[in-house]
MARBA-3410 file (N, C-alpha, C, O; in Angstrom, 1 decimal):
216
26.9,-26.7,-25.7,27.6,-27.4,-26.7,27.9,-28.8,-26.2,28.2,-29.1,-25.1 ~ 27.6,-29.8,-27.2,27.9,-31.2,-26.8,29.3,-31.6,-27.3,29.7,-31.3,-28.4 ~ 30.1,-32.2,-26.4,31.4,-32.6,-26.8,31.5,-34.0,-27.3,30.8,-34.9,-26.8 ~ 32.3,-34.2,-28.3,32.4,-35.6,-28.9,33.8,-36.1,-28.6,34.8,-35.5,-28.8 ~ 33.8,-37.3,-28.1,35.1,-38.0,-27.8,35.9,-38.2,-29.1,35.2,-38.3,-30.1
37.2,-38.1,-29.1,38.1,-38.2,-27.9,38.6,-36.8,-27.5,39.6,-36.7,-26.7 ~ 37.9,-35.7,-27.9,38.4,-34.4,-27.6,37.8,-33.8,-26.3,38.2,-32.7,-26.0 ~ 36.9,-34.5,-25.7,36.2,-34.0,-24.5,37.1,-33.5,-23.5,37.0,-32.3,-23.0 ~ 38.1,-34.3,-23.1,38.9,-34.0,-21.9,39.8,-32.8,-22.3,40.1,-32.0,-21.4 ~ 40.3,-32.7,-23.5,41.2,-31.6,-23.9,40.4,-30.3,-23.8,40.9,-29.3,-23.4
39.2,-30.3,-24.3,38.4,-29.1,-24.3,38.0,-28.6,-22.9,38.0,-27.5,-22.6 ~ 37.6,-29.6,-22.1,37.3,-29.3,-20.7,38.5,-28.8,-19.9,38.4,-27.8,-19.2 ~ 39.6,-29.4,-20.2,40.9,-28.9,-19.5,41.2,-27.5,-19.9,41.6,-26.7,-19.1 ~ 41.0,-27.2,-21.2,41.3,-25.9,-21.8,40.3,-24.8,-21.2,40.8,-23.8,-20.8 ~ 39.0,-25.2,-21.1,38.1,-24.2,-20.5,38.3,-24.0,-19.0,38.1,-22.9,-18.5
38.7,-25.0,-18.3,39.0,-24.9,-16.9,40.3,-24.2,-16.6,40.5,-23.9,-15.4 ~ 41.1,-23.9,-17.6,42.4,-23.2,-17.3,42.2,-21.7,-17.0,43.2,-21.1,-16.6 ~ 41.1,-21.2,-17.3,40.8,-19.8,-17.0,39.4,-19.7,-16.3,38.6,-20.6,-16.4 ~ 39.2,-18.6,-15.5,37.9,-18.4,-14.8,36.8,-18.1,-15.7,36.3,-17.0,-15.8 ~ 36.2,-19.1,-16.4,35.1,-18.9,-17.3,33.9,-18.5,-16.6,33.5,-19.1,-15.5
33.2,-17.6,-17.1,31.8,-17.2,-16.7,30.9,-17.4,-17.8,31.1,-16.8,-18.9 ~ 29.9,-18.2,-17.6,29.0,-18.6,-18.7,28.5,-17.5,-19.5,28.3,-17.6,-20.8 ~ 28.2,-16.3,-18.9,27.6,-15.2,-19.6,28.6,-14.5,-20.5,28.2,-13.6,-21.2 ~ 29.9,-14.8,-20.4,30.9,-14.1,-21.1,31.5,-14.8,-22.2,32.5,-14.3,-22.8 ~ 31.1,-16.0,-22.5,31.7,-16.9,-23.5,30.7,-17.8,-24.1,29.8,-18.3,-23.5
30.8,-18.0,-25.4,30.0,-18.9,-26.2,30.9,-19.7,-27.1,31.7,-19.1,-27.8 ~ 30.7,-21.0,-27.2,31.7,-21.8,-28.0,31.0,-23.0,-28.6,29.9,-23.4,-28.1 ~ 31.6,-23.5,-29.7,31.1,-24.7,-30.4,32.2,-25.4,-31.0,33.3,-24.8,-31.4 ~ 32.1,-26.7,-31.2,33.1,-27.5,-31.9,32.5,-28.0,-33.2,31.4,-28.5,-33.3 ~ 33.3,-27.7,-34.3,32.9,-28.0,-35.6,34.1,-28.8,-36.3,35.1,-28.2,-36.5
33.9,-30.1,-36.5,34.9,-30.9,-37.0,36.1,-30.9,-36.0,36.0,-31.3,-34.9 ~ 37.2,-30.4,-36.5,38.4,-30.3,-35.6,38.8,-28.9,-35.2,39.9,-28.6,-34.9 ~ 37.8,-28.0,-35.2,38.0,-26.6,-34.9,37.1,-26.1,-33.8,35.8,-26.3,-33.9 ~ 37.6,-25.4,-32.8,36.8,-24.9,-31.7,36.6,-23.4,-32.0,37.6,-22.6,-32.2 ~ 35.3,-23.0,-32.1,35.0,-21.6,-32.3,34.5,-21.0,-31.0,33.6,-21.5,-30.3
35.1,-19.9,-30.5,34.8,-19.3,-29.3,34.6,-17.8,-29.4,35.4,-17.1,-30.1 ~ 33.5,-17.3,-28.9,33.2,-15.9,-28.9,33.2,-15.4,-27.4,32.4,-15.9,-26.6 ~ 34.0,-14.4,-27.1,34.1,-13.9,-25.7,33.5,-12.5,-25.7,33.7,-11.7,-26.7 ~ 33.0,-12.1,-24.6,32.5,-10.7,-24.3,33.4,-10.1,-23.3,33.1,-9.0,-22.8 ~ 34.6,-10.7,-23.0,35.5,-10.2,-22.0,36.9,-10.4,-22.6,37.3,-11.5,-22.8
37.6,-9.3,-22.7,39.0,-9.3,-23.3,39.9,-10.1,-22.4,40.8,-10.8,-23.0 ~ 39.8,-10.1,-21.1,40.7,-10.8,-20.2,40.5,-12.3,-20.4,41.5,-13.1,-20.4 ~ 39.2,-12.8,-20.5,39.0,-14.2,-20.7,39.5,-14.6,-22.1,40.1,-15.7,-22.2 ~ 39.3,-13.8,-23.1,39.8,-14.1,-24.4,41.3,-14.3,-24.4,41.8,-15.2,-25.1 ~ 42.0,-13.4,-23.7,43.4,-13.5,-23.6,43.8,-14.8,-23.0,44.7,-15.5,-23.4
43.2,-15.1,-21.8,43.5,-16.4,-21.1,43.3,-17.6,-22.0,44.1,-18.5,-21.9 ~ 42.2,-17.7,-22.7,41.9,-18.8,-23.6,42.9,-18.9,-24.7,43.4,-20.0,-25.0 ~ 43.3,-17.8,-25.2,44.3,-17.8,-26.3,45.7,-18.3,-25.8,46.3,-19.1,-26.4 ~ 46.1,-17.9,-24.6,47.3,-18.3,-24.0,47.4,-19.8,-23.8,48.4,-20.5,-23.9 ~ 46.2,-20.4,-23.5,46.2,-21.8,-23.1,45.8,-22.7,-24.4,45.5,-23.9,-24.2
45.9,-22.1,-25.6,45.4,-22.9,-26.8,46.3,-24.1,-27.0,45.8,-25.0,-27.8 ~ 47.5,-24.2,-26.5,48.3,-25.4,-26.7,47.6,-26.7,-26.2,47.9,-27.7,-26.7 ~ 46.7,-26.5,-25.2,46.0,-27.7,-24.7,45.2,-28.3,-25.9,45.1,-29.5,-26.0 ~ 44.5,-27.4,-26.7,43.8,-27.9,-27.8,44.7,-28.4,-28.9,44.4,-29.4,-29.6 ~ 45.7,-27.7,-29.2,46.6,-28.0,-30.3,47.2,-29.4,-30.1,47.4,-30.2,-31.0
47.5,-29.8,-28.8,48.1,-31.1,-28.5,47.1,-32.2,-28.8,47.4,-33.4,-29.1 ~ 45.8,-31.9,-28.8,44.7,-32.8,-29.1,44.3,-32.8,-30.6,43.3,-33.4,-31.0 ~ 45.0,-32.0,-31.4,44.8,-31.9,-32.8,43.6,-31.0,-33.1,43.0,-31.1,-34.2 ~ 43.3,-30.1,-32.2,42.2,-29.1,-32.5,42.8,-27.7,-32.8,43.8,-27.3,-32.2 ~ 42.1,-27.0,-33.7,42.4,-25.6,-34.0,41.4,-24.7,-33.2,40.4,-25.1,-32.8
41.8,-23.5,-33.1,41.0,-22.5,-32.4,40.8,-21.2,-33.2,41.8,-20.7,-33.8 ~ 39.6,-20.8,-33.3,39.2,-19.5,-33.9,38.5,-18.7,-32.8,37.5,-19.1,-32.3 ~ 39.1,-17.6,-32.5,38.7,-16.8,-31.3,38.0,-15.5,-31.8,38.6,-14.8,-32.7 ~ 36.9,-15.2,-31.2,36.2,-13.9,-31.5,36.1,-13.1,-30.2,36.0,-13.7,-29.1 ~ 36.1,-11.8,-30.3,35.9,-10.9,-29.2,34.7,-10.0,-29.6,34.8,-9.2,-30.5
33.6,-10.2,-28.9,32.4,-9.4,-29.2,32.0,-9.6,-30.7,31.6,-8.6,-31.3 ~ 32.1,-10.8,-31.1,31.6,-11.1,-32.5,32.6,-10.9,-33.6,32.3,-11.2,-34.7 ~ 33.8,-10.3,-33.3,34.8,-10.0,-34.3,36.0,-11.0,-34.1,36.5,-11.2,-33.0 ~ 36.5,-11.5,-35.3,37.6,-12.4,-35.2,38.8,-11.7,-34.6,39.1,-10.5,-35.0 ~ 39.5,-12.3,-33.7,40.7,-11.8,-33.0,41.9,-12.1,-33.9,42.3,-13.3,-33.9
42.6,-11.2,-34.5,43.8,-11.5,-35.2,45.0,-11.4,-34.3,44.8,-11.1,-33.1 ~ 46.2,-11.7,-34.8,47.4,-11.8,-34.0,47.7,-10.4,-33.3,48.2,-10.4,-32.2 ~ 47.4,-9.3,-34.0,47.7,-8.0,-33.4,46.8,-7.7,-32.2,47.2,-7.3,-31.2 ~ 45.5,-8.1,-32.4,44.6,-7.9,-31.3,44.9,-8.7,-30.1,44.8,-8.3,-29.0 ~ 45.3,-10.0,-30.4,45.7,-10.9,-29.3,46.8,-10.3,-28.4,46.8,-10.4,-27.2
47.8,-9.7,-29.1,48.9,-9.1,-28.4,48.4,-8.0,-27.4,49.0,-7.8,-26.4 ~ 47.3,-7.3,-27.8,46.9,-6.2,-27.0,46.0,-6.6,-25.8,45.8,-5.9,-24.9 ~ 45.6,-7.9,-25.8,44.8,-8.4,-24.7,45.7,-8.4,-23.5,45.2,-8.2,-22.4 ~ 46.9,-8.8,-23.6,47.9,-8.7,-22.5,49.2,-8.4,-23.1,49.8,-9.3,-23.8 ~ 49.7,-7.3,-22.9,50.9,-6.8,-23.6,52.2,-7.0,-22.9,53.3,-6.5,-23.3
52.2,-7.8,-21.8,53.5,-8.0,-21.1,54.3,-9.1,-21.8,53.8,-10.2,-21.9 ~ 55.5,-8.8,-22.2,56.3,-9.7,-22.9,56.7,-10.8,-21.9,56.7,-12.0,-22.2 ~ 57.0,-10.4,-20.6,57.4,-11.4,-19.6,56.3,-12.4,-19.3,56.5,-13.6,-19.3 ~ 55.1,-11.9,-19.1,53.9,-12.8,-18.8,53.6,-13.7,-20.0,53.2,-14.9,-19.7 ~ 53.8,-13.3,-21.2,53.5,-14.1,-22.3,54.6,-15.2,-22.4,54.3,-16.3,-22.9
55.8,-15.0,-22.0,56.8,-16.0,-22.0,56.8,-16.9,-20.8,57.3,-18.0,-20.9 ~ 56.1,-16.5,-19.7,56.1,-17.3,-18.5,54.6,-17.5,-18.1,54.3,-17.3,-16.9 ~ 53.8,-17.9,-19.0,52.4,-17.9,-18.8,52.0,-18.8,-17.6,51.2,-18.4,-16.7 ~ 52.5,-20.0,-17.6,52.1,-21.0,-16.5,52.5,-20.4,-15.1,51.7,-20.5,-14.2 ~ 53.7,-20.0,-15.0,54.2,-19.4,-13.7,53.4,-18.2,-13.3,53.1,-18.1,-12.1
53.1,-17.4,-14.2,52.3,-16.2,-13.9,50.9,-16.6,-13.4,50.4,-16.0,-12.4 ~ 50.2,-17.5,-14.1,48.9,-17.9,-13.7,48.9,-18.6,-12.3,48.0,-18.4,-11.5 ~ 50.0,-19.4,-12.1,50.1,-20.1,-10.8,50.2,-19.1,-9.6,49.9,-19.5,-8.5 ~ 50.7,-17.9,-9.9,50.9,-17.0,-8.8,49.6,-16.6,-8.1,49.6,-16.2,-6.9 ~ 48.5,-16.8,-8.8,47.2,-16.4,-8.3,46.8,-17.3,-7.1,45.8,-17.0,-6.4
47.5,-18.4,-7.0,47.2,-19.3,-5.8,47.7,-18.8,-4.5,47.3,-19.2,-3.4 ~ 48.6,-17.8,-4.6,49.3,-17.3,-3.4,49.1,-15.8,-3.2,49.2,-15.3,-2.1 ~ 48.9,-15.0,-4.3,48.8,-13.6,-4.2,48.1,-13.0,-5.4,47.7,-13.7,-6.3 ~ 48.0,-11.7,-5.5,47.6,-11.0,-6.7,48.8,-10.5,-7.4,49.6,-9.8,-6.8 ~ 49.0,-10.9,-8.6,50.2,-10.6,-9.4,49.9,-9.7,-10.5,48.9,-9.9,-11.2
50.7,-8.7,-10.7,50.5,-7.7,-11.8,51.9,-7.5,-12.5,52.9,-7.5,-11.8 ~ 51.9,-7.2,-13.8,53.1,-6.8,-14.5,52.8,-5.3,-15.0,51.8,-5.1,-15.6 ~ 53.8,-4.5,-14.7,53.7,-3.0,-15.0,54.8,-2.7,-16.0,55.9,-3.2,-15.9 ~ 54.5,-1.7,-16.8,55.6,-1.1,-17.7,56.6,-0.3,-16.8,56.2,0.3,-15.8 ~ 57.8,-0.3,-17.3,58.8,0.5,-16.5,58.6,2.0,-16.7,58.8,2.8,-15.8
58.0,2.3,-17.9,57.8,3.8,-18.2,56.3,4.0,-18.4,55.5,3.1,-18.2 ~ 55.9,5.2,-18.8,54.5,5.5,-19.2,53.6,5.3,-18.0,52.5,4.8,-18.2 ~ 54.0,5.7,-16.8,53.0,5.7,-15.7,52.8,4.3,-15.1,51.8,4.1,-14.4 ~ 53.8,3.4,-15.3,53.7,2.0,-14.8,52.3,1.4,-15.2,51.6,0.9,-14.4 ~ 52.1,1.4,-16.5,50.8,0.8,-17.0,50.6,-0.7,-16.6,51.6,-1.4,-16.5
49.4,-1.0,-16.4,49.0,-2.4,-16.1,49.1,-3.2,-17.4,48.4,-3.0,-18.4 ~ 50.1,-4.2,-17.5,50.2,-5.0,-18.7,49.6,-6.4,-18.6,49.2,-7.0,-19.6 ~ 49.5,-6.9,-17.4,49.0,-8.2,-17.1,48.5,-8.3,-15.7,49.2,-7.7,-14.8 ~ 47.5,-9.1,-15.4,46.9,-9.1,-14.0,46.4,-10.5,-13.8,45.7,-11.1,-14.6 ~ 46.8,-11.1,-12.6,46.3,-12.3,-12.1,45.8,-12.1,-10.7,46.6,-12.1,-9.8
44.5,-11.9,-10.4,44.0,-11.7,-9.1,44.1,-13.0,-8.2,44.0,-14.1,-8.8 ~ 44.3,-12.9,-6.9,44.3,-14.0,-6.0,43.1,-14.9,-6.2,42.0,-14.4,-6.2 ~ 43.4,-16.2,-6.4,42.3,-17.2,-6.6,41.4,-16.8,-7.8,40.3,-17.3,-7.9 ~ 41.9,-16.0,-8.7,41.2,-15.5,-9.9,39.9,-14.7,-9.5,38.9,-14.7,-10.3 ~ 39.9,-14.1,-8.3,38.8,-13.3,-7.8,38.9,-11.9,-8.3,39.6,-11.1,-7.7
38.1,-11.5,-9.3,38.2,-10.1,-9.8,37.8,-9.1,-8.8,38.3,-8.0,-8.8 ~ 36.9,-9.5,-7.9,36.4,-8.6,-6.9,37.4,-8.2,-5.9,37.2,-7.2,-5.2 ~ 38.6,-8.9,-5.9,39.6,-8.5,-4.9,40.4,-7.2,-5.4,41.1,-6.6,-4.6 ~ 40.2,-6.9,-6.7,40.9,-5.8,-7.3,40.2,-4.5,-7.0,39.0,-4.5,-6.7 ~ 40.9,-3.4,-7.1,40.3,-2.0,-6.9,39.3,-1.7,-8.0,38.3,-0.9,-7.7
39.5,-2.2,-9.2,38.6,-2.0,-10.3,38.6,-3.3,-11.2,39.5,-4.1,-11.0 ~ 37.6,-3.4,-12.1,37.6,-4.6,-12.9,38.8,-4.7,-13.8,39.4,-3.6,-14.1 ~ 39.2,-5.9,-14.1,40.4,-6.1,-14.9,40.4,-5.3,-16.2,41.4,-4.7,-16.6 ~ 39.3,-5.3,-16.9,39.2,-4.5,-18.2,39.5,-3.0,-18.0,39.9,-2.4,-18.9 ~ 39.1,-2.5,-16.8,39.3,-1.1,-16.5,40.8,-0.8,-16.1,41.2,0.4,-16.0
41.6,-1.8,-15.9,43.0,-1.7,-15.5,44.0,-1.9,-16.6,44.9,-1.2,-16.7 ~ 43.7,-2.9,-17.4,44.7,-3.3,-18.4,45.0,-2.1,-19.4,44.0,-1.5,-19.9 ~ 46.2,-1.8,-19.6,46.6,-0.7,-20.4,46.6,0.6,-19.8,47.0,1.6,-20.4 ~ 46.1,0.7,-18.6,46.0,2.0,-17.9,47.1,2.2,-16.9,47.7,1.2,-16.4 ~ 47.5,3.5,-16.6,48.6,3.8,-15.7,48.2,3.4,-14.3,47.0,3.2,-14.0
49.1,3.3,-13.4,48.9,3.0,-12.0,47.9,3.9,-11.3,47.3,3.5,-10.4 ~ 47.9,5.1,-11.7,47.1,6.2,-11.0,45.6,5.9,-11.1,44.8,6.6,-10.5 ~ 45.1,4.9,-11.9,43.7,4.7,-12.0,43.2,4.0,-10.8,41.9,3.9,-10.6 ~ 44.0,3.4,-10.0,43.6,2.7,-8.8,43.5,3.6,-7.6,43.9,4.8,-7.7 ~ 43.0,3.2,-6.5,42.8,4.0,-5.3,44.1,4.6,-4.9,45.2,4.0,-5.1
44.1,5.8,-4.3,45.3,6.6,-4.0,46.3,5.9,-3.1,47.5,5.9,-3.4 ~ 45.7,5.2,-2.1,46.6,4.6,-1.1,47.4,3.4,-1.8,48.5,3.1,-1.5 ~ 46.7,2.7,-2.7,47.3,1.6,-3.4,48.3,2.1,-4.4,49.5,1.6,-4.5 ~ 47.9,3.1,-5.2,48.8,3.7,-6.2,50.1,4.2,-5.6,51.2,4.0,-6.1 ~ 50.0,5.0,-4.5,51.2,5.6,-3.9,52.2,4.5,-3.4,53.4,4.6,-3.6
51.6,3.4,-2.8,52.5,2.4,-2.3,53.2,1.7,-3.5,54.4,1.4,-3.4 ~ 52.4,1.4,-4.5,53.0,0.7,-5.7,54.0,1.5,-6.4,55.1,1.0,-6.8 ~ 53.7,2.8,-6.6,54.7,3.7,-7.3,56.0,3.7,-6.5,57.1,3.6,-7.2 ~ 56.0,3.8,-5.2,57.2,3.9,-4.4,58.0,2.6,-4.5,59.2,2.6,-4.7 ~ 57.2,1.5,-4.4,57.9,0.2,-4.4,58.5,-0.2,-5.8,59.6,-0.7,-5.9
57.7,0.1,-6.9,58.2,-0.1,-8.2,59.4,0.7,-8.6,60.3,0.2,-9.2 ~ 59.3,2.0,-8.2,60.5,2.9,-8.4,61.7,2.4,-7.7,62.8,2.4,-8.3 ~ 61.6,1.8,-6.5,62.7,1.3,-5.8,63.3,0.1,-6.5,64.5,-0.1,-6.5 ~ 62.4,-0.8,-7.0,62.9,-2.0,-7.7,63.6,-1.6,-9.0,64.6,-2.2,-9.3 ~ 63.1,-0.6,-9.7,63.8,-0.2,-10.9,65.2,0.4,-10.6,66.1,0.1,-11.3
65.2,1.2,-9.5,66.5,1.8,-9.2,67.6,0.8,-8.8,68.7,0.9,-9.2 ~ 67.1,-0.2,-8.1,68.1,-1.3,-7.6,68.3,-2.3,-8.7,69.3,-3.1,-8.6 ~ 67.4,-2.4,-9.6,67.5,-3.5,-10.6,67.2,-4.8,-10.1,67.6,-5.9,-10.6 ~ 66.5,-4.9,-8.9,66.2,-6.1,-8.2,64.8,-6.1,-7.6,63.8,-5.9,-8.3 ~ 64.8,-6.4,-6.3,63.5,-6.6,-5.6,63.4,-5.5,-4.5,64.3,-5.1,-3.8
62.1,-5.0,-4.4,61.8,-4.0,-3.3,60.5,-4.5,-2.6,59.7,-5.1,-3.2 ~ 60.4,-4.1,-1.3,59.2,-4.5,-0.6,58.7,-3.3,0.2,59.4,-2.5,0.6 ~ 57.4,-3.4,0.4,56.7,-2.3,1.2,55.4,-2.8,1.7,54.7,-3.6,1.2 ~ 55.1,-2.3,2.9,53.8,-2.6,3.5,52.9,-1.4,3.5,53.4,-0.3,3.8 ~ 51.6,-1.6,3.2,50.7,-0.4,3.2,49.4,-0.9,3.7,49.1,-2.1,3.9
48.5,0.0,4.0,47.2,-0.4,4.5,46.1,0.5,3.9,46.3,1.6,3.4 ~ 44.9,-0.1,3.8,43.8,0.6,3.2,42.5,0.2,3.9,42.4,-0.9,4.5 ~ 41.5,1.0,3.9,40.2,0.7,4.4,39.3,0.1,3.4,39.2,0.6,2.3 ~ 38.7,-0.9,3.8,37.8,-1.6,2.8,36.7,-2.4,3.6,37.0,-3.1,4.6 ~ 35.5,-2.3,3.2,34.3,-2.9,3.9,34.3,-2.7,5.4,34.1,-3.6,6.2
34.7,-1.5,5.8,34.6,-1.1,7.2,35.8,-1.6,8.0,35.8,-1.4,9.2 ~ 36.8,-2.2,7.4,37.9,-2.7,8.1,39.2,-2.2,7.6,39.3,-1.6,6.5 ~ 40.3,-2.4,8.3,41.6,-1.9,7.9,42.4,-3.2,7.4,42.7,-4.1,8.2 ~ 42.8,-3.1,6.1,43.5,-4.2,5.5,45.0,-3.9,5.3,45.3,-2.8,4.7 ~ 45.9,-4.7,5.9,47.3,-4.4,5.8,47.9,-5.4,4.7,47.6,-6.6,4.7
48.6,-4.8,3.8,49.1,-5.6,2.6,50.6,-5.6,2.6,51.3,-4.6,2.9 ~ 51.2,-6.7,2.1,52.6,-6.8,1.8,52.8,-6.7,0.3,52.2,-7.5,-0.4 ~ 53.6,-5.7,-0.2,53.8,-5.6,-1.6,55.3,-5.9,-2.0,56.2,-5.4,-1.3 ~ 55.5,-6.7,-3.0,56.8,-7.0,-3.5,56.9,-6.6,-4.9,56.0,-7.0,-5.7 ~ 57.9,-5.9,-5.3,58.1,-5.5,-6.7,59.4,-6.1,-7.2,60.5,-5.9,-6.5
59.4,-6.7,-8.3,60.6,-7.3,-8.9,60.9,-6.8,-10.3,60.0,-6.9,-11.2 ~ 62.0,-6.2,-10.5,62.4,-5.7,-11.8,62.7,-6.9,-12.7,63.4,-7.8,-12.3 ~ 62.2,-6.8,-14.0,62.4,-7.9,-14.9,63.3,-7.4,-16.0,62.9,-6.8,-17.0 ~ 64.6,-7.7,-15.8,65.6,-7.2,-16.8,65.4,-7.8,-18.2,65.0,-8.9,-18.3 ~ 65.6,-6.9,-19.2,65.4,-7.4,-20.6,64.0,-7.2,-21.1,63.8,-7.3,-22.3
63.1,-6.9,-20.2,61.7,-6.7,-20.6,61.2,-5.2,-20.4,60.2,-4.8,-20.9 ~ 61.9,-4.4,-19.6,61.5,-3.1,-19.2,60.1,-3.2,-18.5,59.2,-2.4,-18.7 ~ 60.0,-4.2,-17.6,58.7,-4.4,-16.9,59.0,-4.7,-15.5,60.2,-5.1,-15.1 ~ 58.0,-4.6,-14.6,58.1,-4.9,-13.2,57.0,-5.7,-12.8,55.8,-5.4,-13.0 ~ 57.3,-6.8,-12.1,56.3,-7.7,-11.6,56.0,-7.3,-10.1,56.9,-7.1,-9.3
54.7,-7.2,-9.8,54.4,-6.9,-8.4,53.5,-8.0,-7.8,52.7,-8.6,-8.5 ~ 53.7,-8.4,-6.6,52.9,-9.4,-5.9,52.3,-8.8,-4.6,53.1,-8.2,-3.8 ~ 51.0,-8.8,-4.5,50.4,-8.3,-3.3,49.7,-9.4,-2.5,49.0,-10.2,-3.0 ~ 50.0,-9.5,-1.2,49.5,-10.5,-0.3,49.3,-9.9,1.1,49.7,-8.8,1.3 ~ 48.6,-10.6,2.0,48.4,-10.1,3.3,49.7,-9.9,4.0,50.7,-10.7,3.9
49.8,-8.8,4.8,51.0,-8.5,5.6,51.1,-9.6,6.7,50.1,-10.3,7.0 ~ 52.3,-9.7,7.3,52.5,-10.6,8.4,51.5,-10.4,9.5,51.2,-9.3,9.9 ~ 50.9,-11.5,9.9,49.8,-11.5,10.9,48.5,-11.2,10.4,47.5,-11.1,11.2 ~ 48.3,-11.0,9.1,47.0,-10.7,8.5,46.5,-11.9,7.6,45.8,-11.6,6.7 ~ 46.9,-13.1,8.0,46.5,-14.2,7.2,45.0,-14.5,7.1,44.5,-15.2,6.3
44.3,-13.8,8.1,42.8,-14.0,8.0,42.2,-13.5,6.7,41.1,-14.0,6.3 ~ 42.9,-12.7,6.0,42.5,-12.2,4.7,42.3,-13.3,3.7,41.4,-13.4,2.9 ~ 43.2,-14.3,3.7,43.2,-15.5,2.8,41.9,-16.3,3.1,41.2,-16.7,2.2 ~ 41.6,-16.4,4.4,40.4,-17.2,4.7,39.1,-16.4,4.3,38.2,-17.0,3.8 ~ 39.2,-15.1,4.4,38.0,-14.3,3.9,37.7,-14.5,2.5,36.6,-14.7,2.1
38.8,-14.5,1.6,38.6,-14.7,0.2,38.2,-16.2,-0.2,37.5,-16.4,-1.1 ~ 38.8,-17.1,0.5,38.4,-18.5,0.3,37.0,-18.8,0.6,36.3,-19.5,-0.1 ~ 36.5,-18.1,1.7,35.1,-18.3,2.0,34.2,-17.6,1.0,33.1,-18.0,0.7 ~ 34.7,-16.5,0.4,34.0,-15.8,-0.6,33.8,-16.7,-1.8,32.8,-16.7,-2.4 ~ 34.9,-17.3,-2.2,34.9,-18.3,-3.4,33.8,-19.4,-3.1,33.0,-19.7,-4.0
33.9,-19.9,-1.9,33.0,-21.0,-1.6,31.5,-20.6,-1.6,30.6,-21.3,-2.1 ~ 31.3,-19.4,-1.1,29.9,-18.8,-1.1,29.4,-18.6,-2.6,28.2,-18.8,-2.9 ~ 30.3,-18.1,-3.4,29.9,-17.9,-4.8,29.6,-19.2,-5.5,28.6,-19.3,-6.3 ~ 30.4,-20.2,-5.3,30.2,-21.5,-5.9,28.9,-22.2,-5.5,28.3,-22.9,-6.2 ~ 28.5,-21.9,-4.2,27.3,-22.5,-3.7,26.0,-21.8,-4.2,24.9,-22.3,-4.1
26.2,-20.5,-4.6,25.0,-19.7,-4.9,24.5,-20.1,-6.3,23.5,-19.5,-6.8
END
């Protein structure tokens, strides 16, 4: 798609606000409306949340998911966390420091929203689309057990709970620090997963991963 001034910078800023993968999105600009077709619900949701960037430039957005127009009801299902929708920028920025998830208080601690560290989907136990809307038990047993315990503690206290757990991955032992924060008024729990104390080498591992992908 060729961009026409003066809307170039707004459209580029909007596209760069989410981890776009060329094979998962197709878009075009027609007059003052941007038409986007996504093949990934997570990307579609991210683009929809950041639509204010286009609106400030006087542009409208029509969003499609797998060729079908996304109406307001469908958009809500792309990420159903009330807290994350109200605090979009803060939630997205968390990916610079940790992997952040929002879970429901009931119904098996369902995954309502996910921001992987540095937007690296490979850091998750499963693809984002396989997690959203699903209960915590869909992830690996050692992860689910630690999260269930920590989330339950945060709900009981109405505040913050912390727990350290470890898991085997790629032939090594990874130690993680998990923080769960109860979100009053939303019936949701925010979790943040980062390397445990003394395990900062994990951050370097993933930053090198990003660099290798960008160079390939």
